N, C-alpha and C positions, 0 to 999 in steps of 0.2 A: 724651529721650525715646526709651528703646530701642525696638527693630524699627520705625523710623519711615519705610523704604522699606515694608514691608510694610504698616504703616495707611494710607499714600499710596497704596499698590496697590490697598488693598481701596477707598478712596475716590474712587479715580479708577473702576474697576470698578461700585461703586455708583452713581456717578452715571451712567455709559454706558447701565449698567440701567434705571435710573430715565428717561431722555431716551429710551430705543427704547419700553418701554411707552405714556410719556405720548404719543411723537409718532404713536399710532395715533389717540388722541379729534384730535391735530390734524390729520392729514387726513382723519377722516370729515367733519372740521365741516367742511373745504374742500370736501370732494365736496359737501355736505349745503349748504353756499352756491353751489354754483354750479347745482344744484337747483334752487335758489328763483331765481335769477337765471334759468334758462330756461323755470322756471314761471311765471314773473309774476302769480304770485295763485294762479293755479289750481293745488287741492291732486291733482286726479285727474294733471294731467299733471305736476306734481312726484314724485307716484307712480312713475307710467309710468318717469320717466327712472331713480330710482334701481333700479327691479324691471331695466331694460334693462342697468345697466352691475353687476348681482349680481355676477357671474362675469367681470366683466372686473379687470384687474390697475390699481388706482389708485395702489400703491406699490411701489415698486423700490428693494429696497436693494443689489440687486448681487448678495448672497448667496443672497437670496432674494425672490422676488417675492409681493406681498400680492392678493385682491380686494379687494372693495369688501365683500363677505361677510365674508371674514377680518377685515379693518379693525375692521367692524362690534361682532364676536364680542371684540375685545381692547381697544377703548374705554372708560374708567371710566364705570362704570354708575351713573346716578344714580336714586336711590329714586322710589317710586310721589309720595312729598309732593314732588318737585322738577320730574318731568315728568307729571303724573297718570298716573294707570292703577286698574287693581284689584288689590286683595292679598286672597286668599282662603285660610280654612282647612277644608278637607273632613275629616270626620271618618267612616270607612267601619262600616256599622251591622252590628256582629259579631251583635248581638239579633236582627238580621234572618235574618244567616245562620245562626244557631244553631238559631232556630224550624224555619229552611227544610230543614234538614240532616235534622230529624228528623219532616219532610213535616207540618209543622204539629200535633207532637204534643197530644192532648189531655188529658192526664196530668194530673191535679191537682199531683201533686208537683214534676213538671217545670215548670208554668208558674209555679209557686210559687216556686221556685228562680229563674227568669227574672225574676221580681218584685223576692225579695230582691237578687239579683246587682247589679239597677239601681240599686236603695237605696243598697248597699254601696259601687259603686263613685264615688259623689258624695264620698265622705272616702276615698277609696285609690287610688293609686297603680297597684294591680295590674291586668291586663286582665282584660276580662269573661269571659272563659272561664276561668280559673282562682276569680275570684270566685262565677260560676255552678258551678265543681264544689264548692268549701265551700260554697256554700249547699244544696244538693242534701241533701250528706252530713250537714248541722245539721238539716232537716226530715226527714229518712228516712233514718237510718247503713243501714238495711237493704235499700234500697231500692238496684234495675240501674238504672243509667244504659241498660246496651246494650239494655233493651227500648226504650226512645224512637228508637232511632237503627237497628234494625235495615229497612234501606229497601236496594231495590235496587242504589242508588248506592253504597252502603256496603256492602254483603256480602261482600267480598271484604276489608274492613278490621277490620269488628265483626260477631264472631255472640253467642249469647246468653251466653254461655262468658266473655267480654271480661271485664275489672274495672272499676271507675270510672275508674282511673287510666287505664288502657288506650284507652277514651272521650275521655277529656279531652284526653288526647296526640292522637288524631283530627282532635278537633274543633280542635284550637287548629294543626295544622299545615294541613288546612281552611281556617281561619282565616287564616293568616299566605299561603297560596296567594292568598286574594281578595283581601288587602290588595294584594299586588302586583302581582297582576291587574289590580287598580284605579289601580293607581301607571301600570303601563303604557297604560290604556286611556286615560286622562288625558291622559298624554303624548304619545300618538297623534294626540289631538284638538285639542293645544294646538298641536302641529306643522303642523299643518292650518289653524288660525286665521291664520295669516299675521299674526304679532305680532311685532316686533323682540327682541331678546334677552328672551326667557321664561322665566321660573325657576320649577322644580317640583322639593322635594324633601321626603322623608318626614322625620319631624317627630321628636322623642326619643319622646314619645309613639306607644304604638303603634296604628297604625289611623288616623293623623291626617296628612294633607298638605298641604303648603305652595303656593298658584300666584298667583306674581306675573304679571301681564299688563299691562304698560308700554304708556300711550295708549290704551287700550281705551276705548268709549263707550258702548255699546251693552251696560248691565247686562245689561238682559233674556236677552238671547241667550248671554253669558257662561254666567248661572246655571241656563240650559235646556241650555247645552253642557256643563256641569262633574255637573249632577246627574242628567243622564239616562241609564237603564240601557242596558247594552250588547246591541245587536243584533245577534247572530250569525247567518250565514245559507250555505246550501248553495245554490249554482245550476248549473244546467246550461249550457253555452257553444256558440256560434260558433267557425267556424275562420275565421280569416285571410282565408283564400280566398272562404269563402263570402259577405264582407262587403266586400270591396272594391271590386266594380263598384258597391255601394249607395253606397259612398263617393266612387265617381268620378262618377258621377249627380248627388248631392250637392250636389260641388263646383259643377258646373254651374246647379244650381239656385240656389245661391246669389249665382253670377257673375253669372244672369241678371235676378235680385230687387236685385243691387246696380246693373245698368246701366240698369233700370228704374226707379232712385232710390228704390227702398224701403232704408229705413233699418235696416241691420243691424249700423253703426256705433256705436249710443246708448251710454250709460253705462250699466257694468254694474250691476246691482242688490247689496248686500248680500246678497242670498239666493245669488246669481251664485256672488259670491266668496267665499262658505263653502263654497260645490260644488267651487271650482275649488281644486286642490292644487299638488304639484311635481313634477316629470321629471327623467330624468337626461340624460347625454352616450351616444349611441351609438356604438359604431367604425364601423357600417355607415354606407357611404355613402346617404344617404334621398333620396328623390323629390325634396324639395325642396332638396337639394344639387345632382341633376344640374340642374335647373332654373335655380337660381340661376349653376350655372357656363357653362350658355348664354346667358344674358342678359349674364354679363360678358364670354364667352371670344368671341362673335361679334358683330359690328356688322349684320349682316343680318335678324336678327331681330327681332321684335316682340315676342317673348316677354316679360309683365311679370308678375313672381309673384303678388305681391299682387293684382292684377285677374284675369287668367286665373285663378291656383288659390289662391282665397280663403282654403278651408279647408285647403289642404295646404301654405301659408305659413306657419301655424298648428301643423298636426296632420302630421308628417312618418310617412308610414305605414311599416310595418315591412315592407323587403324588403331585400334581400341586395345587394351593389355591382352584382352583374348584371342586377337588377331581378327576380329570383325570391323570391316570398312566405314570409315567414318561417312554419312551421306555431305552430298553437299560438292563443289567443282573444286576443292582444294583435294590436290592428287600428292603432297607434300610439302614438308619443310626443309631446309637448308639454314646452313649458320653462313654468314653472310658474306664469308671470305671463302665460301666454297660457290655462292650463286652463280660466278664465272665460266666454274670448271661444269658446273651442272648445264649451262649453256651451249658450251663447246658441246659435250657428249650430244645433248638433245638434236645440233644442229647440222651436225658431222651426217651426209646424205645417207648412208648405212641403214644410220640410226633411225632416220625422219622416215626412211621408207618402212619403217614399221608399223608407222602411226598413219589413223586415215587423213586422208589430205585435207581434209575440212577441221583439222586439231590443231589450235596455237598454245603456246604457252605462257603468262606472262605473270610477274610476281606480283607481290602485293608491295600496296604502297607503305603502308606502316608495319611494324615489324610485330610479331606472333606472342612472343613473350614480354615479361617484366622488363629484363634487362636488355631488351633489343639486339639483341643477336641474332634473333632467327625469322627467318620469311616463308610466308605456304608460297606455292607454285599452283596456278591456275589454272583449269583445263577450259579453255574457249572455244566456241564451234563457229568457223564460218559457214554464212549462211547467203552470201553475195557471191556470182561471179567471179567479181574484179578483186576479191579478198579484203576489202575495206569492211567496216563495221554496218550493219544496219540501220542504226541511225545513232547519228553525233550531237554533240553540245549546242548548236544553232537553232533545233528545236525547243529548247527549254526556254519558256518566256519570264520563270518565278521559282524561287526555292527559297524556302524558309524554313530554321528550324523554329519547332513547336513540341506540345507533346499530345502522347496518346489519352485518350478518354479517362482513363484514371487520375492523369493530372500528374504522374510522376515520373512517367518513363520519357524520356526523349524521342522522337522520331523527327523524319521530314516531309515535310509538303512541299511537291515538286508539280509545277505547272508547263503543259506543252500549247503549242500553237497547232492549228488546224492540221497540218502535214504532221507533226511530230504524233498527234493525237491517234492517228490511224493506221502507224505504221507500230506505235506504242500498245496498240488497243490488240494487232496481230501479233505481238512479238508475245504479249501476256498470256492472252489465250492457247496460244501451241505452248507456252511451258509453263501451266500451270500444274504446282510441285516443285519444278526445277529453281534452279537460279539465273537471273540474269546480272551478270557482272558489270558495274562502270569502271571505266578506265580513263585515267588522265594521263597524257603525257607517254603512254605504252605501262603502267602501273594501276593496278588494279586496287579502288577505293572503296570499295563496299560492291557485295554479291551478292545481294539480299532475295529469300526465296517469293516467287509470287504463290498468292492465295487463288488467286481469282482474277477474271481477266477484267482487265480495267479500259473504261471507254471513258471518254471526253477531256482526257488528255491531264485529269489532277490523278496525283498517287501519293500513297504515303509511306517511306519506308522507314521499318523500324530495324530493333536491333544495337544502337548507339546505345555508348556504355557512358557518355557522358554528355551535357551540355557542350563543352566546344568541340567533341566530337561531330557533333550533331550541325553546330555552324560551320564547322571545317567542310564540312561534306555538302551541306547547303549553297556555301562560297565556291566550292569546287562546280558545283551542277550549275550554277549563274554563268562562270566562267567560259561558257560556249558562245554565249550573245553576247559578249560585252570584248570587244575587236579595242581594247584598247594596249594597244604596245607599249613595252617598254624599251626604252631607248636610253644609248650609254650617252651618260653628258661629262663624265669625268672619268677617267682609267687611271688607275698608277701600277706599274707594275716593272718591278726588282727581280733580277737576276741570282741565282744563288749564290754565283760567287760572287757579284759584287753585295750581297745580303753578307755573305761570310768577312767581307774586306772590311763593312762597316761595325761587324760586332767586333773585330779587331780592332780598329779605330776606336770604336766608344770603349773596348774593355781597359787599352793600353791609357787613353788619354785619361778614364777614369782612373786608373789606379796612381798614374803619375800625379794626377792634381789631388787625389787623396794623398800622399806619401809629402807633398808640399806642402799640404797644409796643417798635418800632424806633426813636421818638421818645425815651422814656424810657430805654433802655439809653442812646443817645446823651447825654439832660442830664443821668444822677447818675454815669456813668462816662468821662463823657470823649471826645472824636472817636477816640483810639486805640483803647481798648477797647471803648467802646461799638460801633465799628465792628465791628472783631473779633466780638462777641459778635452782631450782625447778620446778617453772612455766615453766621453759623453756623445762624442761623434761619432766613434763605433758603435755604439749604442743608436744613433741615430738612424746613421745605416740601416742595420737590421730594424726596426723598427720601418723604416720607408719599405726596406723587399716584403717584410710580412704584410703590411697593412695592403700593399699594391696586389699580392699575391689574393689577399680575400676578396678583394672587392672584383676581383678577373678584370683589373685593367692590364691594358694594354703597352710593353716597353716598347716605346721608340728608340731611335737614336736622339732627336731632338728631346726624348723623357730622359738620357742618359745624359743629355749639355743642362737640363733640369735637375738632376739627380745630383751633378757634381757644382751647379752653381748652388742650389739649396745649399747643398756642404759650405761651400764658400761661405757664403752671406749668414750661416748657424754660427760662423765664428762669431761675429757681430754682438751675438748674447754674451757668451761669455766673455768678450772684451771690455764690452759693459759693465757685466757685473765685477769683472777683476780691476779695472783702473778704478769705477767707485771705493771698492775694497780701500787700493791703495789711498786712496783720499782720504777715509775714515783710521789709517794706522797711519800716515801723518798726522793729522787731529789728536794724534795720543791716546787712538782709544786701543784698548787689549785685543787680542787677534779675534776672539769667540764674538766677542762683540760688535766689530768690526767688519767681519764675515755679514754678519746679521744685520746690520744696519746698511754694507753695500749690497746687498739684494734688494732692502727695502729700494733703496735708493733710485735703483736700475731700475725698479719692474715699469715705472712709467713710460721711459722711454724704449725699453723694449716690446711693449705691447703695443705704443703705437706704431712704432716701425715695422715692426711684425703686419701687422693688420693691415697696414696702407698697401704692403707688399699683397698680403693676402686677398684684398680686393681688385688688385689687380689680377691676380692668376684666377679670381673665379670669372672678370669680364673674359679673359682669356680663354677660359674653359667654356662661355655660354654664347660664345661669339666664334669660337675658332671650332676648324672641323679637322680631321684626319692626325696628321702629327701633331698640329698647335695643342688639340683637344690633349695629347699625351703630354708634351712638354707641361702644360696648365695642372694638371692631375698630380702630376709626381711634383711642379710645384708647390701645390697646395697642401698635400700629404708630409712633405720635406718641412715647411713653414713650420705645419701643428706637432710635425712628432719634435722637430728642433727646438720648440719652446719649451717643451715636458722635457728633452732632455737637458738643455742648457741651464733649466732652473731648476728644475728634482731631483735630476740622477747626480750631477754638481753637489747639490746642496747635500743628497743623502751620503755621498761620498766624503765631503767634508766634515762632516758629522762623525763619521767616521774616525776621522785619522783625528778630529778632536776629542773622542771620544777616550783617545790612546793616547792623550796628550802629547802628538806629534808635532812640533815646527813646519808651518805651513808659510813658504816662501811666494811671494805673489810675481816678482819680477826676476828678472836673473841681473846678474852686475853688470851683461856688457850693455842690457836696455835700460838701464835704470834710470838715466837722463837723457834718454831720449825725450825730445820734445817736451819735457818738463819745465815748469816756470817760465814756458814761452809768453814773450808780450810784443806780438804784432798785432799792430793799429789796423784792423781789415777795413773800418767802416771809415777811416781817412782816407783809403787808398780805392774806395770805391768808385770813384772817377777814372781813373785808369783802369780797373774791369769794367766800368760801364763802353767807355772807349773801346777795349778790345775784343769785349763779346760782341758790340753796335758792330764793328769791323766785320768777325766772323758771318753775322748772322747777314748782312749786306755782303756778304761774299758768296755765302749759300744759297740765298735768293736769287742772288744774281744767276747763278748756274741754272738753280731748279727752273726758273723761266726762262733762261734762253737754252740749254746744253738739255736738257730734263732728265728721265730715268731711264735705264734700260729696264722696264717694268718682265717680271717674267709674265708666264701663261697663265700664272693664276687671273692677273689683272685685265690679260688681252684677248685669253682664246688660244689655244693654239695644241701643239704637240707635240714635243719634248723627246728625243732618245739619247742615249749614251750608251756608243759605240765603241768596242776595242777592237784593235786589226793585233795581227798577228806580228805588223812590226811598225817602229813610226810610219808617222803618215803625215803630211802636210796639208794645213786647213783648210787653202787656197783649193788645191787639189780636188781636195771632196765635194768644196762649196759650184767648184765648177762640173765637176760629174754631175751631182745632184740638180744643178741648173736646167741638165737639157732633160731633165726627168719632169720635174716639178714647173716648169714655164717662168719658172725665175728662181735663183740661189739663196737657199734658206740660208738663217745665221749660224753658224758651222766655228765653236770654240773647242779649243784644247780644255777637256777634263784631266787633270789630275797628269797623271802620266801622256809623255806625246805619244802613245800609242792608242789613245784615248778621246774621243770626241763627243759633243754634246750638238745634235743637228735642234735647232727649231724651225719648225715652221706653222701657217697659218691656212696650208693647202686645204679645201675642203672642208672644212672645220664647222662650216655651217650643215652640212650635206648628214642626215640623218639615216642614211640607209645600215643595214646588218654587216656589208660586207667593205666598206670603206675602209675602217682601221685594216684588212687584210690586204685590200689592195694597196694602200699604201705603204705599209711594209713590203709589199711584191715591189713596188717602185724604187724601194731605196736598193733594196735585193739587187735589181738590176743596175742601179747607177753606181751601188758600190762594187758591182764584181770586178773589175780592172784593181782592185784592192784586196780581195781577198780569195781570188782564186776560179777556177773556173770547175774544181771539182768538188765545192762548198755548194748544199743544196739550200732551197730556201729553209726547209726546217731548222735546220743546224746555225745558218744566219739568226732565226727569232730568237733561235734557243741558247746557242753558243756566243754570238759577235753580237746582239743587241743586249747590253745590262740591266738597263731601265728603261721605260716608257711613259709619259705621262702625257694624260690627254684631258684637256679643261674647255668645253665647250662654252660659247657665247653667253647663256643665261646663266650658267655657273659662274661666271668669271665677273659678272654685273653682280651677282648675291657675294661673291669674296667682298668685291670692292665698298660695296654698301655696309656691310656686316663688319668689315675693319674702321672705315670712318666712326659706324656706331658705335666699334668696342675702344677706339680713342677717347671720341668724345665722351662716352660715357663715364669710363676712366677718370677722366679728367676733372666730371662732375662729382662724381663720389670721393673723391680724392679731397675738392675742394670743400665740400660740404661734412665730410671728417674733420679736418683741418681747423672747419668755423668751430665745428661744435665742441671740439677738444679744447680747443684756444679761446674760446667765446670772444675772438677778433676776426672780420676779413682781411683786417691787412695781411694775418700770416697765410690766409688762403688765397689772397693774389699774390706775395711772395713765393709762396709753394707754387701755385700755377705760373707764373711768368718765368722762373725756372725751370719747369718743365715743359714748357713752349719753347725756351733757348735751345735747350738738351734735345728737343726735338728736330728743332730746325739744323742745328750744326751738324746732328749725324745724317740728316737727312743729305745736306748741300757735300757732306765728304760723297755718300755713297754717288751723288750725281757728279762732284768735280773728277771723283780718282776712278769712275764708272769706264771700262776698255782699258786704264791706264794700270791696273792691278792684275798680278797673275792667277788670282782665282774672283768668282760671280761674283758682283754686286748689285745683283738682280732687287727689284721691288716686286716681292712675294709675300705669301703666306708668312713664312718665318721671319722675313724682316718686320711684319707688324707686331707679331709676337717678339722680335729682339727689339722695337720699339717699346712695349709695352712693359718688359722685362725693367726696360732703363728706367722708365717712369718711377716703377716701383722703386727700386736701387734706389734712385735720386731721391725720393719721396721718403725714403727711408731713411737715409744721411740726413736731409732736411729737418726730419721730425725730428728727430736725436738734437740736431742743434738749437731749434725752436722750444724745447724741453728747457734745455740748458739755459736758453734763455728766460722764459719765464720762470723757473726757480730765482735766479741770482737777480729777478728782478722784485720778487716777493723777498727775499734773503735780505737784500741790501738797497732798503729805499731811499739811504740818503745819498747814492751813489746818483750819477746822471744816468739816463739812459746808453750812451755811446759808452761810458767806461764799463756797463754792466755787461753791454753785448760785447765790446770785445773779450771782457774776460769770460763769457761762455765761449768765445768762440774757442780760445785758446785753450780754456779745458777742455775740451772735446777734440782736440787737435792731434792728440796720441791715438784716441777712438779711432778718428776717421783715417788715421794714417792708416793702421793695424787691419782697420776690414776694409779697406782700398783696396791696400798692398795683398792682401789674402788673397781677397775676388780675382784682382786683376792676374797673380799668379795661375790662380786656377783655372782662369778663362784661358789664359796664354797657353795653355798645356792643352784644352780642348783644342784652340787655334792652331797649335802645332802638330797635335798627335791624332783629333778626332777626325779627320778625313775630309776629303771633296766635298760632299755634300753638307756639312753645317762651317764650312769655313767665311762662308759669308754670313753669316746668323752668328758665331762666337765673335767675327769683326767689328760687327757693328755694336754687339754687348761691349767689348774691350772700349772703344772708343766711348760709349754712352757710361762708362767707369769713371773714366779720368774726367770728361765734362761734366760726369753727377756728382762730381766729388765738389768740385770747380762750384760749381750752380748752386751747390749749396752754403757754401761760405761767401761768395764774392755777388751772388744774383738774389737769392731769396732772402736771408736775412738783411744784405743793403735796401731794395725793395720794399718789406714789410717796415725797416726804422723809418724810409723817409716820407713812406705813406703816412705812417704815424705820426713822424714829425708836422708833416704839414695841417693836420687835424690839430694838434696839438697847441699851434702858433694860431690857428682859426680861432 
């Protein structure tokens, strides 16, 4: 092998790279194990322990030190189906935005265009604004959109002479800004939510945002948090020196209350946790630092910080090193883990009475130090009778990030309407030399100092440290005038208990499948070659996990299935190489030359077969979402690393054996004669195969068009709940009870154990109100009350009995159907084009596509025929589409290997007729086909049996697909390619 040194170096670097990234998961688990041991079952104590070491170094590599927070950010992410949590897809209501920009125009053409665009959107990939423009033109080509948007807010961008295209452009820019702003607001809310490893990202469909919150339990709180409209407020402030003495007095009150045994150290409630935020390190030496210094430096002092300064032990006052108070409204800063306790102190009635009645406190939105651990507390002044802010975001007409006159300092330019301008002039006039705080959702985003009275409603806010900070503030300022609510259109919730079951099921299915593959390779290819293949498989697994961790990819249950399937299919490359080496040995070549020529001969089939599967994985990645994308990610990474492991790791190992003059056997005595020298006349039997396949296809199509499918909510929309009861339950009883609540009986099926059911309903799925999801859970609670007991509360029912829930809105289900069809169609197209290019004959492409169509129809037929007859779900959903595409990838892999050998034989044995060459080629690949199919089938069988209920239907489709795909590559793809080529030759 050429460039052996470079390959060895790359393998070492890849191993070190993988070890580096996997090590973070190990360190995180070790730290969390210590936390569990320390807490002794006390969850609050465990959380406090982890919070306390969040910024401490827990991993020292010498060249770099990592805190616990940094380690957690780099560990392998587990999907919600493995650790529990909530996955939500939000859709920004552009319809409401367009209406608001027109000041809710009553024009009949305008409103008719809105309705038409909403209908058009159901079957179009275009954005709503573009469809609205098209609809308006269709209804009245002579009407002018500008007449509907001549509002004070848009007067500088739209006038009566603006064309319809100009107006649509302005609306689109406003919609884009609203979506970006909603994304920023949601991100800031989630950052405050206190969830480890949250994920928020914009989806390819404009206006949709994906939010993943691992480990959350309070679904109602999350829904309210994500769907609530932004609240932007402008507040007058107190100065630090005006509040400091009150803080000292408050500290004395807290100290007195503690000494009189009044409990201020109780558990912090969920509401208080929500009010708490994070804050940052300060370069200044705080009063707390001085007190701690006094305590440690002097043995004669009786100062105890927590006893004598309970408030300042948590809230460091905003003072300089020499004890001088900093100017501005920031009165102190606290670690994010202590903010809830500070809130508890300050909201206690006795402590509250110390402060002026017009004083209120709010934390900053962003941290105060570089590490992101400390947040500032801002003192706001209430100047209205009802306690609300004197000015809100509704008065802001525009806000843009710009630059100061020097051209380098980022600023924000803000404009207000007439009403806001008057109030703003009064506020700035009364607060020259002081700060005005800008708060979003109850958190201060900025507190600029007022230099002069500002009239005319135009202001410039300075003090931004970066352009990004300026853009964020500008977006937040604009949020007040953009009523574009975020509606939950898809929701997936997994309870922690079901998540733990998934981890156990996925882990054991993986271990069992992996051991079976290792044993199979030792059994069929002897100790020597089998051991080398197993070393490559272990290395491949190591590389996959390392790359997954480095990419920050999320490992889901389908991802584990993809991992196991990848390992099963990676055996194929080793099998191809070993079979070729055996052929070279039979030809009389020496061991070293046989190994070298065997690898060379196998490259073509390996690359073609794995590349077609890789293309399928890429299609899955781009068209799939959620768990399907996780499956595709694992599949893509696995195929890439398995190629390197199977080709290069094994070759390096063999070269090492050869350098020591070791004898290497490539077949065991038991399997030496398996399928060797077979002379099956495949083409002669093709008519029988055509009849069998034709009958299977006819039966499948008949069932598809008469019985149909059991569509999952992915394709029809609705809600699904997995509910576990304390005892075994009858499905009919559950259905009857819920029928009284919902008006009609929902679909109820046993899910796994006999005490667990899956309930599916489309009740009020079109309702977009923020409370409908909670209401339906209440209705289920009321309907299922006879089975769960009168002493169970609603909170206990939703938290303990509902194991998982899924919601898919109608628009999402339509998009999923379109994406599924595109994924399958695009996969078939690229496979056809690839084979056409590689084999230079369209007949091969036709045979391959015919085999794939054959496989798809039969798998679909099985799901249609046996739906409702088997003890597990056979739904057509996103997971099934992933299974179909995986079957296509597997089938084409097998077909390409066969085609590659046929092409080789046609070039080698030119004097033989086509039938003889084709049969000989098929027989020569039969041993490889058997080995790959058996190993893959065994792996899938292990997943099917031990992998858990949630992926049983998925693996069943793959099991059927492996059998049908192996059959079609021999009896459908090759005969069709042969027959079409024969007809052309005859003509």
